[in-house]
Backbone bond lengths (Angstrom), bond angles and torsions (degrees), N, CA, C in turn:
res aa  C-N    CA-C-N  psi(-1)  N-CA   C-N-CA  omega(-1)  CA-C   N-CA-C  phi
1 M - - - 1.447 - - 1.533 109.04 -
2 I 1.310 114.11 143.24 1.460 120.71 178.22 1.525 106.77 -122.88
3 N 1.335 116.50 125.91 1.462 121.73 -179.05 1.527 108.69 -90.04
4 V 1.335 116.07 108.53 1.461 121.75 178.65 1.521 107.64 -115.49
5 A 1.328 116.30 111.91 1.467 122.15 178.73 1.530 111.80 50.11
6 G 1.315 116.32 43.52 1.455 121.21 177.67 1.517 114.97 82.43
7 H 1.318 117.74 0.25 1.466 122.43 178.81 1.527 108.73 -103.07
8 Q 1.320 116.80 126.21 1.454 121.32 176.97 1.525 108.81 -84.36
9 L 1.314 116.92 112.59 1.459 122.15 -177.54 1.523 109.80 -109.71
10 S 1.298 116.06 133.31 1.457 121.94 178.88 1.527 109.65 -81.78
11 A 1.328 115.75 125.31 1.466 120.14 177.54 1.526 109.95 -59.21
12 K 1.318 116.74 -40.03 1.476 120.88 -179.28 1.530 110.81 -62.24
13 H 1.334 117.00 -39.25 1.466 120.66 179.74 1.535 110.62 -67.07
14 L 1.321 116.56 -41.53 1.468 120.95 177.84 1.527 110.57 -63.43
15 E 1.326 115.61 -41.49 1.462 120.65 179.50 1.526 110.97 -66.23
16 A 1.323 116.99 -40.35 1.467 120.63 178.11 1.522 110.39 -62.51
17 A 1.326 117.04 -38.51 1.468 120.44 177.69 1.528 110.68 -63.70
18 A 1.328 117.14 -42.30 1.475 120.68 178.53 1.523 111.04 -63.80
19 L 1.331 116.14 -35.10 1.468 120.05 -178.91 1.524 113.27 -71.44
20 T 1.335 118.08 -9.43 1.465 119.87 175.29 1.525 111.54 -72.84
21 V 1.322 117.15 -16.63 1.468 121.66 175.63 1.522 107.01 -78.62
22 E 1.319 116.66 122.22 1.469 120.52 -169.89 1.522 114.42 -60.71
23 D 1.314 119.62 -25.24 1.468 121.84 -179.65 1.527 112.90 -76.13
24 V 1.335 117.89 -15.21 1.461 121.71 -172.22 1.527 111.14 -88.94
25 A 1.341 115.89 125.98 1.461 121.53 177.95 1.527 111.33 -96.46
26 E 1.335 117.38 -39.49 1.462 123.00 -179.86 1.517 108.73 -140.75
27 A 1.338 115.87 151.03 1.459 120.18 178.26 1.518 109.88 -146.36
28 A 1.331 115.38 146.97 1.460 121.55 175.56 1.523 108.13 -140.91
29 A 1.329 115.89 130.29 1.463 122.28 177.41 1.521 108.38 -104.47
30 V 1.339 116.66 133.77 1.458 120.81 179.71 1.530 109.82 -135.98
31 P 1.348 116.74 155.43 1.463 119.33 176.32 1.516 110.90 -82.57
32 V 1.325 115.87 144.13 1.461 121.35 174.25 1.528 106.65 -132.18
33 H 1.328 115.51 133.82 1.462 119.83 -177.93 1.519 110.18 -73.37
34 D 1.327 114.65 139.05 1.455 121.76 177.82 1.524 106.95 -132.20
35 A 1.329 116.96 126.04 1.461 121.21 -175.59 1.528 112.48 -59.39
36 E 1.310 117.20 -33.33 1.471 121.03 -176.97 1.525 112.83 -85.48
37 H 1.330 117.75 -37.87 1.461 121.47 -171.72 1.523 115.30 -111.19
38 G 1.313 118.51 -3.86 1.466 120.33 -174.98 1.519 109.21 88.74
39 W 1.337 117.01 -110.49 1.466 121.28 178.59 1.518 110.27 -105.15
40 L 1.329 116.15 140.14 1.460 123.32 172.65 1.528 107.63 -125.94
41 I 1.317 115.63 177.15 1.466 122.07 -178.69 1.526 109.94 -103.53
42 E 1.322 116.28 138.06 1.456 121.43 164.95 1.514 106.53 -124.21
43 M 1.322 115.62 139.29 1.467 121.99 -179.71 1.519 109.48 -110.64
44 Y 1.312 114.64 139.82 1.463 122.49 171.16 1.518 105.92 -115.03
45 V 1.329 117.00 129.57 1.459 120.10 -179.77 1.519 110.89 -133.43
46 V 1.329 114.04 146.60 1.461 122.56 171.85 1.516 105.39 -111.25
47 L 1.326 116.09 130.95 1.459 120.46 -179.40 1.522 110.86 -84.03
48 Q 1.315 115.74 160.38 1.465 121.83 173.83 1.528 108.13 -56.62
49 P 1.318 118.42 158.31 1.469 121.06 -174.42 1.532 115.86 -50.58
50 A 1.305 118.50 -28.95 1.464 119.63 -179.63 1.528 112.08 -70.39
51 G 1.354 117.32 -20.92 1.458 121.25 -177.75 1.522 112.04 -81.13
52 E 1.305 116.01 162.73 1.457 123.23 178.02 1.519 108.96 -119.71
53 P 1.349 118.15 142.23 1.462 119.86 176.20 1.520 110.52 -62.56
54 G 1.292 116.83 147.18 1.454 122.00 178.40 1.505 110.56 146.08
55 E 1.302 116.03 -163.62 1.458 121.85 -175.24 1.528 109.04 -103.32
56 E 1.335 117.50 81.19 1.458 121.67 178.12 1.518 108.18 -87.41
57 T 1.328 116.46 100.26 1.451 122.33 -173.02 1.518 112.28 -57.71
58 D 1.325 118.60 -41.74 1.460 121.53 -178.78 1.528 111.12 -63.46
59 T 1.311 116.78 -44.62 1.464 120.87 179.85 1.522 110.47 -65.61
60 V 1.312 117.61 -42.36 1.465 121.46 178.17 1.522 109.96 -60.60
61 A 1.321 117.31 -43.87 1.469 120.91 179.23 1.524 111.12 -63.61
62 R 1.337 117.60 -40.32 1.466 120.26 179.59 1.525 111.33 -67.43
63 I 1.316 117.15 -36.68 1.469 120.97 177.41 1.529 109.66 -65.54
64 T 1.315 116.89 -47.40 1.461 121.06 179.26 1.522 110.93 -59.49
65 T 1.323 117.02 -44.97 1.466 121.42 178.79 1.524 111.35 -61.88
66 A 1.325 117.32 -42.79 1.469 120.88 179.73 1.525 111.11 -62.50
67 I 1.318 117.54 -43.03 1.466 121.39 179.50 1.521 110.50 -64.96
68 E 1.323 116.85 -46.10 1.468 120.38 -180.00 1.527 111.17 -64.79
69 R 1.318 117.89 -36.09 1.464 121.51 179.26 1.534 110.71 -67.06
70 E 1.331 116.77 -41.58 1.464 121.34 -176.65 1.524 113.08 -78.13
71 T 1.335 117.78 -33.45 1.462 119.92 -171.02 1.518 114.58 -123.81
72 G 1.313 118.32 -10.21 1.462 121.46 -178.65 1.521 111.36 105.25
73 R 1.312 115.57 159.97 1.475 121.27 -176.34 1.514 112.95 -63.16
74 I 1.331 116.96 -26.99 1.464 120.57 -179.72 1.526 110.93 -58.89
75 A 1.324 116.63 -26.23 1.466 121.42 -176.54 1.522 113.03 -92.21
76 G 1.319 117.57 2.77 1.461 119.67 179.63 1.526 110.16 -57.43
77 P 1.325 118.26 126.72 1.460 120.44 -175.98 1.524 113.24 -68.96
78 K 1.328 115.10 145.27 1.460 121.35 174.61 1.521 109.36 -66.62
79 N 1.327 115.85 -42.80 1.465 122.68 178.48 1.515 109.23 -142.27
80 V 1.319 115.68 148.49 1.467 122.43 170.50 1.518 105.54 -120.35
81 W 1.327 115.48 119.07 1.464 121.18 -178.70 1.514 109.17 -104.88
82 I 1.320 116.44 121.43 1.463 121.11 176.18 1.522 106.63 -94.31
83 V 1.334 114.82 119.08 1.463 121.19 -173.91 1.529 109.95 -123.61
84 A 1.317 115.65 160.68 1.467 121.26 -177.98 1.525 112.26 -75.14
85 G 1.324 117.47 -29.35 1.465 121.92 -179.05 1.502 110.05 -165.56
86 M 1.327 116.27 160.94 1.466 122.26 -179.55 1.528 109.83 -102.18
87 P 1.334 116.85 145.52 1.458 118.35 171.86 1.531 108.77 -70.96
88 K 1.328 116.09 129.91 1.469 119.99 -176.57 1.517 110.27 -130.35
89 N 1.331 114.41 154.41 1.463 119.56 175.90 1.524 108.97 -85.60
90 R 1.322 117.07 -177.10 1.470 120.55 -177.18 1.516 112.74 -63.70
91 A 1.325 116.97 -25.87 1.468 120.91 179.19 1.527 111.72 -83.25
92 G 1.325 117.44 -0.98 1.452 121.08 178.41 1.517 114.09 85.36
93 E 1.343 117.40 11.17 1.464 120.53 179.16 1.528 109.79 -87.50
94 I 1.320 115.68 141.82 1.467 120.61 178.52 1.524 108.63 -65.57
95 M 1.316 116.35 132.82 1.467 121.19 178.28 1.533 108.66 -87.44
96 R 1.329 115.60 83.50 1.458 121.73 -176.97 1.523 112.25 -62.58
97 H 1.328 117.16 -32.47 1.464 119.57 179.33 1.529 110.78 -63.49
98 V 1.319 117.99 -31.25 1.465 121.56 177.21 1.531 109.63 -69.68
99 L 1.322 116.16 -44.48 1.467 119.80 178.12 1.524 111.06 -64.63
100 A 1.339 117.34 -39.10 1.464 120.94 177.60 1.524 110.33 -63.39
101 A 1.330 116.94 -40.10 1.466 120.35 177.66 1.525 110.42 -63.24
102 I 1.320 117.10 -42.73 1.468 121.09 178.23 1.524 110.25 -61.44
103 S 1.326 117.66 -47.07 1.463 121.25 -178.81 1.521 112.53 -60.60
104 N 1.331 116.42 -29.00 1.458 121.35 -176.18 1.523 113.79 -103.65
105 F 1.337 117.16 14.89 1.467 122.68 178.20 1.528 112.05 56.49
106 T 1.331 117.99 29.77 1.460 119.75 176.91 1.522 109.33 -105.14
107 D 1.302 115.89 166.14 1.456 121.17 -176.38 1.523 110.38 -71.94
108 A 1.310 116.03 121.79 1.465 121.19 178.36 1.522 111.06 -91.42
109 G 1.316 117.38 -5.08 1.458 120.53 -178.02 1.520 110.37 81.63
110 D 1.319 116.31 -170.60 1.454 122.19 179.30 1.524 108.12 -80.06
111 T 1.314 116.99 104.84 1.462 121.36 -170.80 1.512 114.39 -115.02
112 G 1.302 118.23 -8.03 1.458 119.98 -179.68 1.513 112.75 94.73
113 T 1.312 115.23 176.71 1.459 122.69 -172.11 1.528 115.47 -62.06
114 P 1.364 121.21 -48.19 1.466 117.78 -177.32 1.523 112.89 -57.37
115 A 1.332 116.94 -43.36 1.458 119.97 -179.08 1.524 111.11 -69.00
116 T 1.319 117.37 -36.67 1.462 120.86 178.89 1.524 110.36 -63.47
117 D 1.322 117.34 -42.74 1.463 121.41 177.72 1.527 110.73 -63.49
118 I 1.326 116.85 -43.31 1.466 121.37 178.55 1.527 109.41 -62.59
119 E 1.323 116.12 -45.10 1.463 120.91 -178.79 1.528 111.07 -58.26
120 R 1.326 116.92 -47.61 1.474 120.59 178.89 1.524 111.33 -59.49
121 H 1.332 116.38 -46.88 1.470 121.90 -178.68 1.527 111.12 -62.03
122 V 1.327 117.22 -50.60 1.469 121.59 -175.38 1.523 110.99 -67.67
123 H 1.316 117.78 -46.33 1.461 119.99 -179.09 1.525 111.46 -62.96
124 A 1.316 117.50 -42.46 1.467 120.21 179.02 1.528 110.88 -62.69
125 A 1.326 116.91 -43.98 1.468 120.43 -179.79 1.524 111.23 -65.68
126 K 1.325 117.64 -41.62 1.463 120.83 179.60 1.528 110.94 -64.53
127 L 1.317 116.97 -44.98 1.458 120.02 179.59 1.526 110.78 -64.03
128 E 1.339 116.55 -38.54 1.466 120.85 177.97 1.532 111.00 -62.89
129 R 1.337 117.13 -34.93 1.466 122.47 178.56 1.529 112.35 -78.30
130 G 1.314 117.03 -5.49 1.450 120.48 179.85 1.517 114.21 92.80
131 E 1.330 117.73 4.73 1.464 120.17 177.26 1.515 108.64 -75.42
132 K 1.306 115.38 137.15 1.454 120.28 179.39 1.522 109.13 -117.20
133 P 1.323 116.96 151.15 1.461 119.22 176.94 1.522 110.91 -58.44
134 A 1.324 116.55 132.15 1.460 121.48 178.11 1.515 109.54 -77.98
135 K 1.310 116.64 151.28 1.461 120.91 173.07 1.524 106.45 -85.18
136 L 1.319 115.46 101.99 1.456 121.22 -176.95 1.523 110.57 -90.40
137 T 1.318 115.15 146.96 1.454 120.33 175.52 1.522 108.57 -77.10
138 P 1.320 117.78 160.92 1.472 119.25 175.71 1.529 112.08 -56.46
139 K 1.326 117.54 -35.81 1.465 120.82 178.83 1.532 110.65 -64.66
140 Q 1.341 117.52 -42.75 1.463 121.10 179.12 1.526 110.69 -65.20
141 I 1.318 117.40 -39.17 1.467 120.87 177.88 1.519 109.94 -63.53
142 E 1.320 117.12 -41.80 1.466 120.94 178.31 1.529 111.14 -64.05
143 E 1.354 117.60 -39.72 1.465 121.28 177.17 1.530 110.52 -60.80
144 I 1.317 117.07 -41.83 1.459 121.64 179.62 1.529 110.17 -64.92
145 R 1.325 116.86 -44.79 1.463 120.23 -179.80 1.522 112.37 -64.30
146 A 1.325 116.38 -30.27 1.469 120.66 -178.49 1.524 112.15 -87.06
147 F 1.330 118.55 -16.88 1.464 121.53 -174.85 1.521 111.42 -59.42
148 G 1.304 115.85 130.75 1.451 121.87 173.94 1.510 115.29 77.81
149 R 1.307 117.64 0.27 1.465 120.19 177.98 1.530 108.61 -87.05
150 P 1.309 116.82 148.22 1.471 118.58 176.56 1.519 110.35 -61.46
151 D 1.324 116.32 145.17 1.478 120.72 -178.59 1.484 113.45 -65.10
């Protein structure tokens, strides 16, 4: 669950909404700290094989519209990142805590090549847009590290 402006949003529900866009093969929703609003949503998506990684404005707009239509405007993502692949564990599950760490400029640990590539891409784009790493409290860092992990 991600708390956005007092609304508890299910990451799985947000991801299911993104998957309604026919170009999307995989999706992951993660929390990102925002100084003004608290927590917001960032989406990571992998396109179907015909798609190419990068900033496809039309696809990003369709994903945002699908999420807002399914869950309301409050759930509109701050950013939608189109990536070549998701970091996964041995069981094939997306490591959402790694993506959350990347979105929040915190240390994701030794995660392997897919996450490293995503981290470079996302951090460079955020810095280019003028976004700066937030000063997170130890509690917020712990929430990010725990996000998406099995209980």
